[in-house]
Structures are given as C-alpha cells and as structure tokens.
PLY file of the C-alpha trace (Angstrom):
ply
format ascii 1.0
element vertex 258
property float x
property float y
property float z
element edge 257
property int vertex1
property int vertex2
end_header
0.00 0.00 0.00
1.21 3.47 -0.88
1.97 5.53 2.23
-0.41 8.37 3.01
1.34 11.75 3.07
0.39 13.73 6.16
0.45 17.42 6.94
0.33 18.10 10.68
-0.68 21.60 11.76
0.21 23.01 15.17
3.24 20.71 15.11
4.82 22.30 18.19
1.75 21.72 20.34
1.10 18.74 22.59
-1.12 16.90 20.13
1.02 17.89 17.16
4.05 16.34 18.81
2.11 13.21 19.75
0.78 12.74 16.20
4.31 13.07 14.79
5.47 10.40 17.24
2.60 8.01 16.42
2.92 8.52 12.66
6.64 7.78 12.78
5.94 4.28 14.09
3.01 3.60 11.72
3.95 2.07 8.36
0.82 3.46 6.64
1.97 7.07 6.88
4.78 9.43 6.08
4.86 12.94 7.53
5.70 15.34 4.72
4.50 18.70 6.07
4.69 20.34 9.50
3.18 23.76 10.08
2.77 26.42 12.74
1.01 29.79 12.76
4.33 31.63 13.02
7.75 31.23 11.44
9.96 28.85 13.41
13.51 28.20 12.31
13.61 24.57 13.31
13.47 21.08 11.81
11.61 18.08 13.21
12.75 14.71 11.86
14.48 16.61 9.06
11.34 18.54 8.04
11.30 22.34 8.05
8.36 23.93 9.86
6.21 25.92 7.41
3.35 28.36 7.67
-0.15 27.25 6.67
-0.06 27.95 2.95
-0.76 26.37 -0.43
2.88 25.54 -1.12
3.11 23.46 2.05
-0.22 21.65 1.79
0.22 20.70 -1.87
2.63 17.97 -0.69
0.04 16.23 1.52
-2.83 13.79 1.02
-4.46 14.47 4.39
-4.15 17.41 6.78
-4.53 16.69 10.51
-5.50 19.76 12.50
-5.43 19.96 16.31
-5.09 23.71 16.82
-7.54 26.55 17.52
-10.64 27.54 15.49
-8.95 30.53 13.83
-6.15 28.31 12.54
-8.58 25.56 11.50
-10.41 27.94 9.18
-7.11 29.07 7.64
-6.42 25.40 6.94
-9.91 24.68 5.58
-9.75 27.63 3.19
-6.52 26.33 1.65
-7.57 22.66 1.78
-10.82 23.49 0.00
-8.93 25.18 -2.81
-6.45 22.30 -3.14
-9.12 19.59 -2.65
-7.28 18.06 0.31
-8.87 15.84 2.94
-8.90 17.15 6.51
-9.13 15.50 9.93
-10.14 18.02 12.62
-9.51 17.43 16.31
-9.72 21.12 17.20
-12.42 22.06 19.71
-14.14 25.23 20.91
-16.17 26.04 17.77
-19.28 28.24 17.98
-22.56 27.17 16.35
-21.84 29.59 13.49
-18.38 28.07 13.00
-19.83 24.55 13.04
-22.12 25.57 10.19
-19.16 27.01 8.28
-17.34 23.67 8.58
-20.42 21.99 7.08
-20.17 24.36 4.10
-16.53 23.43 3.54
-17.46 19.74 3.70
-19.55 20.16 0.54
-16.27 20.61 -1.33
-13.88 18.29 0.54
-14.07 15.27 2.88
-13.77 16.37 6.52
-13.74 14.08 9.55
-14.32 16.14 12.68
-14.38 14.80 16.23
-14.13 16.51 19.60
-12.37 13.34 20.69
-10.69 10.65 18.57
-10.79 7.92 21.23
-12.80 4.74 20.54
-13.83 4.61 24.20
-15.13 8.18 24.24
-17.12 7.67 21.07
-18.62 4.53 22.58
-19.42 6.58 25.71
-21.26 9.12 23.57
-23.26 6.34 21.93
-24.18 4.93 25.37
-25.08 8.46 26.55
-27.58 8.78 23.70
-29.12 5.41 24.57
-29.34 6.25 28.29
-30.82 9.69 27.62
-33.46 8.25 25.28
-34.30 5.41 27.68
-34.52 7.51 30.85
-36.56 10.31 29.33
-37.40 13.68 30.88
-37.85 12.37 34.44
-34.05 12.33 34.80
-31.90 15.46 34.96
-28.36 15.29 33.60
-24.98 17.00 33.93
-21.46 16.59 32.50
-18.17 16.72 34.43
-14.66 16.79 32.93
-11.05 17.12 34.08
-8.04 18.09 31.94
-4.47 19.31 32.41
-3.93 22.92 33.49
-2.66 23.93 30.02
-6.02 23.31 28.30
-7.57 26.66 27.39
-11.15 25.90 26.35
-13.88 24.81 28.73
-16.04 22.84 28.67
-13.87 20.50 26.64
-14.93 19.51 23.13
-15.56 16.03 24.49
-17.82 17.32 27.26
-19.83 19.19 24.65
-19.98 16.02 22.52
-21.45 14.19 25.49
-23.91 17.00 26.11
-24.96 16.71 22.50
-25.42 12.96 23.08
-27.88 13.77 25.87
-29.76 16.16 23.57
-29.87 13.63 20.71
-31.31 11.03 23.09
-34.07 13.48 24.04
-34.54 14.51 20.40
-33.91 18.16 21.33
-31.71 20.99 20.05
-28.43 20.78 21.97
-27.78 24.52 21.87
-31.14 25.17 23.56
-30.26 22.63 26.28
-26.88 24.12 27.26
-27.05 25.24 30.88
-24.44 26.79 33.12
-20.71 26.29 32.55
-18.68 26.05 35.74
-14.90 26.08 36.14
-12.99 24.41 39.00
-16.04 23.89 41.23
-15.95 21.11 43.83
-19.61 20.37 43.13
-22.27 21.65 40.77
-26.03 21.17 40.46
-28.29 19.30 38.09
-30.67 21.55 36.18
-33.51 21.47 33.69
-30.76 22.22 31.16
-27.39 20.44 30.95
-24.85 21.97 33.33
-21.10 21.48 32.81
-18.21 21.60 35.27
-14.57 21.71 34.11
-11.53 21.11 36.31
-8.09 22.24 35.12
-5.20 20.84 37.14
-1.86 19.05 36.87
-1.08 17.00 33.77
-4.29 14.94 33.60
-4.91 13.58 30.08
-8.69 13.53 30.34
-11.59 12.37 32.49
-15.25 12.64 31.48
-18.44 11.76 33.33
-22.13 11.93 32.48
-24.66 11.70 35.31
-28.41 11.16 35.18
-30.50 11.67 38.32
-34.18 11.12 39.11
-33.74 12.32 42.69
-34.09 8.69 43.81
-31.14 7.23 41.92
-28.08 8.34 39.96
-26.71 6.65 36.84
-23.10 7.44 35.94
-21.24 6.85 32.67
-17.55 7.68 32.67
-14.26 7.41 30.77
-10.68 8.02 31.85
-7.73 8.43 29.45
-4.19 7.60 30.56
-2.21 8.13 27.35
-2.44 10.92 24.77
-1.54 8.34 22.10
-5.24 7.34 22.24
-6.05 10.54 20.37
-3.14 10.55 17.94
-3.73 6.93 16.96
-7.41 7.75 16.50
-6.47 10.67 14.25
-4.29 8.35 12.14
-7.12 5.81 11.88
-9.38 8.66 10.75
-6.81 9.77 8.16
-6.61 6.29 6.68
-10.40 5.94 6.66
-11.08 9.28 4.96
-8.54 8.86 2.16
-11.10 7.35 -0.26
-14.17 9.24 0.89
-16.22 11.73 -1.12
-16.86 15.29 0.12
-18.94 15.32 3.27
-18.76 15.88 7.02
-17.89 12.67 8.86
-17.32 11.70 12.49
-15.68 8.89 14.40
-19.17 7.44 14.63
-19.16 6.94 10.85
-15.73 5.35 11.05
-16.75 3.00 13.87
-20.07 2.23 12.16
-22.16 2.87 15.26
-25.86 2.85 14.35
0 1
1 2
2 3
3 4
4 5
5 6
6 7
7 8
8 9
9 10
10 11
11 12
12 13
13 14
14 15
15 16
16 17
17 18
18 19
19 20
20 21
21 22
22 23
23 24
24 25
25 26
26 27
27 28
28 29
29 30
30 31
31 32
32 33
33 34
34 35
35 36
36 37
37 38
38 39
39 40
40 41
41 42
42 43
43 44
44 45
45 46
46 47
47 48
48 49
49 50
50 51
51 52
52 53
53 54
54 55
55 56
56 57
57 58
58 59
59 60
60 61
61 62
62 63
63 64
64 65
65 66
66 67
67 68
68 69
69 70
70 71
71 72
72 73
73 74
74 75
75 76
76 77
77 78
78 79
79 80
80 81
81 82
82 83
83 84
84 85
85 86
86 87
87 88
88 89
89 90
90 91
91 92
92 93
93 94
94 95
95 96
96 97
97 98
98 99
99 100
100 101
101 102
102 103
103 104
104 105
105 106
106 107
107 108
108 109
109 110
110 111
111 112
112 113
113 114
114 115
115 116
116 117
117 118
118 119
119 120
120 121
121 122
122 123
123 124
124 125
125 126
126 127
127 128
128 129
129 130
130 131
131 132
132 133
133 134
134 135
135 136
136 137
137 138
138 139
139 140
140 141
141 142
142 143
143 144
144 145
145 146
146 147
147 148
148 149
149 150
150 151
151 152
152 153
153 154
154 155
155 156
156 157
157 158
158 159
159 160
160 161
161 162
162 163
163 164
164 165
165 166
166 167
167 168
168 169
169 170
170 171
171 172
172 173
173 174
174 175
175 176
176 177
177 178
178 179
179 180
180 181
181 182
182 183
183 184
184 185
185 186
186 187
187 188
188 189
189 190
190 191
191 192
192 193
193 194
194 195
195 196
196 197
197 198
198 199
199 200
200 201
201 202
202 203
203 204
204 205
205 206
206 207
207 208
208 209
209 210
210 211
211 212
212 213
213 214
214 215
215 216
216 217
217 218
218 219
219 220
220 221
221 222
222 223
223 224
224 225
225 226
226 227
227 228
228 229
229 230
230 231
231 232
232 233
233 234
234 235
235 236
236 237
237 238
238 239
239 240
240 241
241 242
242 243
243 244
244 245
245 246
246 247
247 248
248 249
249 250
250 251
251 252
252 253
253 254
254 255
255 256
256 257
C-alpha cells in the first residue's frame, strides 16, 4: 500500500508532537509537512516547519488539524482550494463556526471529532441510549477534568457528550446548554445540561455523564491515561477518509455505530 502523506498543523503543540510520534511508528503514513502559525527556524525529523499555505499543503494527502478555530479555518480555506482531505480534532467552535465547517465539507471530505478515542465515542453512543431510555424524568450533567494547560472549557468532548444527551431526548443541543462552571468542587443538576470543568496538573482527560431522578443516579464515565489514544485515533481517521467523497464525517461513521 502506498503511504499516506500527512500534513500536521500546530506541530509544536502537545497533540502535534504526539501525532508526529505516532505517525513515525506507523507504516501506513509518512509525515511530509509540519506547520505552525508563526515562522519557526527549526526542523523536526528533518522537516522544516512551514506556515499554513498552499505551497506546504500541496505535498500532503491528508491534513490533521489539532489547533484553535482561527487556525482551523485558515487550513480549511486552503484545503478546500487544493481539494485536500482534513481530519479536525480542534475544539471550541461556535454554532456559526460549526455551520461554516459543514459548508466546507460540501467541497472536501472532513472528519471532525471533539475526541478521537474509541472509548469516548462509545461513551457518547451509550449516553444517547441512556438519555433516550430515561426520558425527561431524569436530569443530567457533565463533568470533565483536563491538564492545566487546556484553554477551552467545557472541553470539546464534554460538549460532545452534552450533544449525546440532547440527541437522546430529540432536542436541540444549543437550547439545552445550561451553566458552565470552572474548577467547582460540586455543581447542580438543572432542567438544562450543566457542565463543570476542572483544570489541574497533567491529567490527560476524564469525562463523566450523570443522570438523576432524585431517587437514583446513573453514571457513565471514561478516563484516558495516554495521549496516544487521540493521535492513533487521528491516524485511523486519516486512513479511513482517504477514499471518501466530500462530506462531514465523524468517528461514529468510522466505527459504524448505528
């Protein structure tokens, strides 16, 4: 099989570095392009770090983007022009930005996931089932913990899980978003979905969904111990999307969850 040529944006970041490491040990890929949003006079594995531009991305088959929304849209603009496939692990998009990504996906294949882990995507699927089964008699909330360097809150994964609750209830997620707490020891259930985010230490990621009737509590949770979970998921997504037509895909499509 011909190796897939990867472009990795945000190559100096935590996920960028992890993806480079995972790709190096995976025989299906070769890293051909590394980019940052500023000029850096440095080489990684013999590759010069470039800016996000057409000249750089022309060399790639798939672009993997774990950056910030502003950078993601720079990448999508160029990828759309060059007809390149994109895997997005960036989080923190607004509803308007989510709709803009959908527009780009009419021109190119995009796989977007707030979390690339198999376990998390299974957790979301189970969250949908639980939410649908328990109905409106149960209130719900989402709790997450990440390392102190993570800027956005709630995490993209927490929002994914919140969306899973909304899908189970067949309701608009954005109308169900409740209060967003940061570093609270405890937080309440509500008629809407409340979120609490903890930022401390070097924790990779912990996520928990709770449903309460007032008489019982049902908890679904996931704990990640190794960032390679996400980079390996991104590589799996890159291999999967290589032959896909334009469209907006998710890890759910890849995993074939119904």
